[in-house]
N, C-alpha and C positions, 0 to 999 in steps of 0.2 A: 261681608256677604260672600257666600260660597260661589264658585265659578264651576258650573257643571262641565264646561268644555275642558277643564283640567283634570277631571276625575279619572283616576287610574293611572295617570302618568307618574313615572318614577324618576327621581333625580331633579336637579335644578332646571328651571325654565331658562333656556339659552336665548330663545327668540320667540316673540309672540306678536304677530302682525295680522292686520286685516287687509286682504287684497280687494281692492275696489272692483265692482262689476266691470267686466270687459278688459281688465288690466293684466299685464304680465308680472311675473315674480320669479326670483331665483335666490338660492342660498346654499351655502356649504353645510352639509350634514356629516358629522364625523361618525366613524365606525362605532357602533354601539348606541348611538343616539336614536331617539324616536322622533319622526316627523308625523305630527297629527294634522290632518286636513279636515276642517269642520265645515259642513254645509249649513251655513247660518240660517238661511231662509227656506231651504228645501228645494229639490228639483233643479239644482244647478250643476251643470257638467264642468269638470275640472280636467283639462288636458294636461298631460304630465310626461316629462322626459327626464332621464338621468344620464349623467356623464361621470366617469371615474375622475376623481380629482387629481390622481397621480399620473394619469395617462389619458390625454384627451381623445385618443383614437378608440378607447374602450368606452362603450356606451350601451344603454339598454337595448336588448334585442327581443322584439315581440316574437320572432320566429323561434328562437331558442327557448323562450319562456313557455310558449304554447306547446312546443314539442315535448318539453321535459315533463309538463304536468298533464299532457294529453287532454287539454280542455281549452276552449276559446275564452272562457270567462275566468276572472280572478275572484277567488274567495279567500276567507281567512286561512292562513297557512301557506298560501302560494309564495314561491320563491321567485323573485324577478332576476333573470339572468342577463349577463352582458353578451356581447358578440364574441367574447373570449370563453364563454361557457361558465363564467364565474358568477357566484351569487353577489348581486349588488344590494338587494334589500329583501326583506321578508314582510309580507302583509300579515302582521301578527294579530290584528283585530279589526273588525268592522261589523257593525250591526246591519249593514246593507247586504242583501242576499248575494249579489254578484256585481262585478264591474267589467266594463268593456275593454277589449284589446284590439279590435279590428275596425272600429268606426272611423278612425283617422282624425285629422285636424281640418276644420273648415278653412277655406282660402277664398280670396276674391274670385279666383277662377272657378272653383267648384260652386260657389254661390251663384255665379252667373249661369253656369250650366244647369243647375238644379232649379233655381228660383227666378231667373230672368235677368236681363241685362241691367235693369234698374237697381240691382243689388251690388253691382261691381264695386261701388265706392264704399261699401260697408266694411268696417274693420273686422278682421278675422283672426283665428288662432295662429295661422302661419305667421302673420305679421307680429303677433305677440311673442312667439317663439324666436323669431329673428331679432327682435328688439332685446330680449333677455340674453340670448346667446351672443350677441354682439359685444356684450360686456366681458365676455370670456374669449374673444377673438374667433368665434365660430360663425360660419355663414350658412347659406342655404344648403350646401352640399353636406353639411353636418346634421341635417334634419333626418330623423328616422321615424319609423312607425311608433306612435305614442299610445299611452294608456289614457282612457277616458274614465276617470273616477266618477261614480254616481250615475253614469249614463247607461241607458237601457237600449241595447241594440240587439234585438232577437234575430236569429237566423230563421227565415220563413221556410216552409216545406219545399218551396221551389229553389231554395238556396239564396234568395235575395235577402239583403239586410234591411231590417226595419229600424226606423228611428222614431221612438214612441215616448210617451210620458215617462219621466224618471221614476225610480222606485226608492228614492231617498225621501227625507223629511227634515224639517228644521232640527238642527243639533246633531244629526247623524255624522259619522266621521270615518276616516281611514287612519289606521296607525301603521306606519312603516318603520321597521328597524333597519338602520343602515348596516350592511355587512362589510362595507369598505367606506373610506372617505369618498363622498360623492357630491356633485353639484346637482341639485334638484331644480328643475325648470318647469314653470307652470304658466299656462294660459287660462285665466278664468274666463271661460268661453263666452264670446260676445254674440253668439248666434241668436238671431231673432226670427228666423224663417222656418224653423221646425221646433217640435215640442221638447227638445233636449234640455232647455232651460225654462220650460213653461212659457216661452216667448217673452221672457222678462228676466234678463241676466241680473244676478244679485251677488253681493260680496261673499267671500269665504275667509276663513281664519286659518292661519298657518302657525303651528306651535312646534318648536324644537325643544326637546327635553333630554336630560341624561348627561 
């Protein structure tokens, strides 16, 4: 039986895992390999960070990436830069129109502020990032602004950020080609208080090939 999620990938499959709804994930992606992130059910936000495998102080920089491409949103062809100005990965393909760079990661504190004190105990992306980063000796001060794959965060006319229904669908994907050895870190977003996950977090699939 064919597996459409593997279509177009080149080279051997190095890793193929499903990340449960609300869960963290991390893996080493070697230079030249492709990391494919598949939105299995549709409308699922995937929060994403990268760190250079050879130098833990070098990590993804939203500021450098946005400035270099002159656009807040990530589309096919975008090069993701580090805080050293070096290419970490290239978004080589995605059938999704664009992806978010500025919406940030939900936290217990931001949930409380936005949605009420009753949400404080809810699991959030910051906790997922901390759990995954702890396996590599990183802590809260190593957190930087993240990418939100599949998330729709339009900038309103008054400059405010909207968080609205996603523009993904079941089976849509992101293909990232690593331009250096890197550690990819994911929070499969557990948010249930806004429509970034359709109020129902679902699993995603992570495939490394090449």
